[in-house]
C-alpha positions in Angstrom: 64.8 29.5 71.1 61.6 27.7 70.2 61.9 24.2 68.8 61.2 24.3 65.1 62.6 21.0 63.8 60.1 18.2 63.5 60.8 14.6 63.4 63.4 12.6 65.4 66.3 14.2 67.3 68.8 13.1 64.7 67.2 15.0 61.9 69.3 17.8 60.3 67.0 20.5 61.7 67.2 19.2 65.2 71.0 19.0 64.9 71.1 22.5 63.5 69.0 23.8 66.4 71.3 22.2 69.0 74.4 23.7 67.3 72.8 27.1 67.1 71.9 26.9 70.8 75.5 26.0 71.6 76.7 29.0 69.7 74.3 31.2 71.7 75.4 29.6 75.0 79.1 30.1 74.1 78.5 33.8 73.4 76.6 34.3 76.7 79.5 32.6 78.5 82.0 35.0 76.8 79.7 37.9 77.7 80.0 37.0 81.4 83.8 37.4 81.1 83.4 41.0 79.9 83.8 43.1 83.1 81.3 46.0 83.2 82.9 47.8 86.1 81.3 46.2 89.1 82.9 43.8 91.5 82.1 40.1 90.8 83.4 36.8 92.0 83.8 35.8 88.3 86.8 38.2 88.1 88.9 35.8 90.3 87.2 32.5 89.2 90.0 31.4 87.0 93.0 32.4 89.1 95.2 29.4 90.1 97.1 29.5 93.4 100.1 27.3 94.4 98.7 25.8 97.6 100.5 23.1 99.6 102.4 22.0 96.5 99.5 21.8 94.0 97.7 24.4 91.9 94.2 25.1 93.1 91.5 27.5 91.9 91.2 30.5 94.2 87.5 30.0 94.6 88.2 26.4 95.9 90.4 27.5 98.8 88.9 30.8 100.0 85.6 32.6 100.6 84.9 35.3 98.1 82.7 38.2 99.3 81.4 41.3 97.5 80.7 43.8 100.3 80.0 46.6 97.8 80.0 47.2 94.0 83.6 48.3 94.0 85.3 45.8 96.3 86.0 42.1 96.5 87.1 40.5 99.8 88.9 37.2 99.7 89.4 35.2 102.9 91.6 32.1 102.6 90.5 29.0 104.6 94.2 28.5 105.4 95.7 31.8 106.6 99.2 30.6 105.5 98.2 30.8 101.8 97.4 34.5 102.0 100.7 35.6 100.4 100.4 32.9 97.7 97.0 34.1 96.8 98.1 37.8 96.7 101.0 36.8 94.4 98.6 34.8 92.1 96.2 37.7 91.9 99.1 40.1 91.0 100.4 37.7 88.3 97.0 37.2 86.8 95.7 39.4 84.1 92.6 40.8 85.8 94.2 44.2 86.2 93.5 44.5 90.0 96.0 45.1 92.7 95.6 43.0 95.9 95.8 44.7 99.3 96.5 42.6 102.3 94.2 43.5 105.2 94.7 41.3 108.2 93.6 37.8 107.3 92.0 38.9 104.0 92.8 40.3 100.6 90.9 43.3 99.3 90.6 44.1 95.6 89.3 47.5 94.7 87.5 47.6 91.3 87.8 51.0 89.6 84.9 52.6 87.7 85.1 52.3 83.9 86.3 55.2 81.9 84.4 56.2 78.7 87.2 54.9 76.5 87.2 51.5 78.3 83.4 51.3 77.9 83.7 51.9 74.1 86.4 49.2 74.0 84.2 46.8 75.8 81.3 47.5 73.5 83.6 46.8 70.6 84.5 43.4 72.2 80.8 42.6 72.6 80.0 43.5 69.0 82.9 41.4 67.7 81.7 38.4 69.8 78.2 38.9 68.4 79.4 38.9 64.9 81.4 35.7 65.6 78.1 34.1 66.9 76.3 35.2 63.8 79.0 33.6 61.6 78.8 30.4 63.6 75.0 30.3 63.2 75.2 31.0 59.5 77.8 28.2 59.1 75.4 25.8 60.8 72.7 26.9 58.3 75.0 26.4 55.4 76.0 22.9 56.6 72.4 22.0 57.2 71.3 23.2 53.8 73.8 20.8 52.3 72.4 18.0 54.3 68.9 18.8 53.3 69.7 19.1 49.6 71.5 15.7 49.4 68.2 13.6 49.4 66.7 16.1 46.9 69.6 15.7 44.5 69.2 11.9 44.8 65.5 12.2 44.1 64.5 10.7 47.5 62.8 14.0 48.6 60.5 16.2 46.5 60.9 19.9 45.9 58.0 20.8 48.2 59.4 18.8 51.1 62.8 20.5 50.5 61.3 23.9 50.4 59.4 23.3 53.6 62.6 22.1 55.5 64.6 25.0 54.1 61.9 27.3 55.4 62.0 25.8 58.8 65.9 26.1 58.8 65.6 29.8 57.8 63.1 30.3 60.7 65.6 28.6 63.1 68.4 30.8 61.8 66.3 34.0 62.0 65.4 33.2 65.6 69.0 32.5 66.6 70.3 35.7 65.0 67.5 37.7 66.7 68.6 36.2 70.1 72.2 37.2 69.4 71.0 40.7 68.8 68.8 40.7 71.9 71.5 39.4 74.2 74.1 41.8 72.7 71.7 44.7 73.2 71.3 43.8 76.9 75.1 43.5 77.3 75.9 46.8 75.5 73.3 48.5 77.6 74.8 47.2 80.8 78.2 48.4 79.8 77.0 51.9 78.9 74.8 52.2 82.0 77.4 51.6 84.7 
């Protein structure tokens, strides 16, 4: 998103731009969690394993490899933790069943059904709408901040109109970016 706010970094427009950028970044982060059918290390990223008396993230105690688009291979650095990793994967909510294969765990990622694709598109659209609401809330909050000096007669109507116009431009750019990113994610879900 291009920088539109002028003035110092503490101005209401600069603050609004930062908040809108955070809303976009949060949406993108949530999009990464939406599995589109292919194997990805992010599927096992949040799994915690009981390892030598403490909880560790799976990715911190094993090598994660993606040999093909439908398979994840996990090789523990400590072979004695293989069963604990398998149990942690089974208990997680990723929906994949671990298969022990010698000193590794294999996870087979099934292809998406048409019904599941529609469900994922719905999740993406709901997350896009939430981002739009967050961006509009930032706009509303910033409008109040801009109108304060106008009401107390410290800023003229022309200056207020100019700042409101810049705020609207920031809002329009952020909403357009939500739509662009959402379109890309929906297309990736429907393509696979």
